[in-house]
N, C-alpha and C positions, 0 to 999 in steps of 0.2 A: 579405495573413492572414499570421500566425504561424508560425515553424518549428514549432512544438506541436502547434495547430491542425488545420497541413496534415498534419504526421504523424498525427493521432487519425483523420482521415480517411482516409487511405490506408490505416491498422491496418484501419478498418472494412472497408474493400474487398479488402485482401491482408492477411491475419490473418500470412503469414509475417514482418512487418515490424513485429511487436511486440517484437522482442529489441532493436529499436533504443529504443526506448518506457523499458525495463526498464533500458539502458545510461546515459541519459538520467536516471530515477531512482533510478539504483544508490546515491547519496551518503545520500539520505534513505534511502533500505533498510537501507544498513550501518550509520547512527545507530540506526536501532529494534532494528536487530540485536544490536546491543551494549549496549543499555540494557536487552536481556532476556537477560541473559548465562546466566542459571538453565538457560534452555530449551534442546533443541537448536538448534543455526544455522541447518542446513539447515531444518527444519521451521518455522522463522520465517521463512526466505527464502522459499519457498514459499509460506506463507500469506499474504503482503505483494504476493509477485508475483500471486495468486490476486484478492488485491483490487484488483490496478491493471488485472488482465484484467476483471474485473467492472464497475467505472469506465469502461472505456475502452468496452465492448459496452452499458451503459446511459447513457452520453452521447450524447444524440439531435441536443442544439443546444446552440451555444454561441456567441456575438454575438461575441467577443472572445479572445485567447490568454489574459487575464486570469483567462476566466472557468473556462477550461480548465484552467489550470492549479491554480486553486484547487480545483474540482469532484476534482481528481485525489489532488492533497496531502490535501485532506478525507478523501478515501476511506479512506488511507494512514494516516491519524492514528486515524481512526474503530477502524481494524483491528489498531492498533497498541496502542490502548488498552483492546478487549476482550482480544489477548493476556496484556497487563497484568494486568490484574483476574485473567483466568483462573491466572495464574503465581501470584498468591498465595492462590491456594487451597489448602488441603491437600487428603489423598484421599477424604475424608468433604464437601466442597463449602463446609467453610466458610472464611472468611475471617480470614488469619491476620495479626494485627496486633503488628507487632515492638514493645516497648516497651523504653525506654530505662534 
């Protein structure tokens, strides 16, 4: 079994090991934080870590390490897209489109 798959199984048994996964996924989380520069960085980070936690708790079966990593990365990407869409809205909920 792969490193990620073992880590996920250990996290599902012992919740204290979640910080190891956050450390492994930190480069991707930081990348999304930089792109969402307008928002508060700590808020974005906490939203992405929460999405990571939800992905780990919902992951019931992974045949190999690739499936596990893909599931986690897709969960983070989906949360990023949600945050990005919300950051482009004004205070009334209307989408702000910038024209050149």
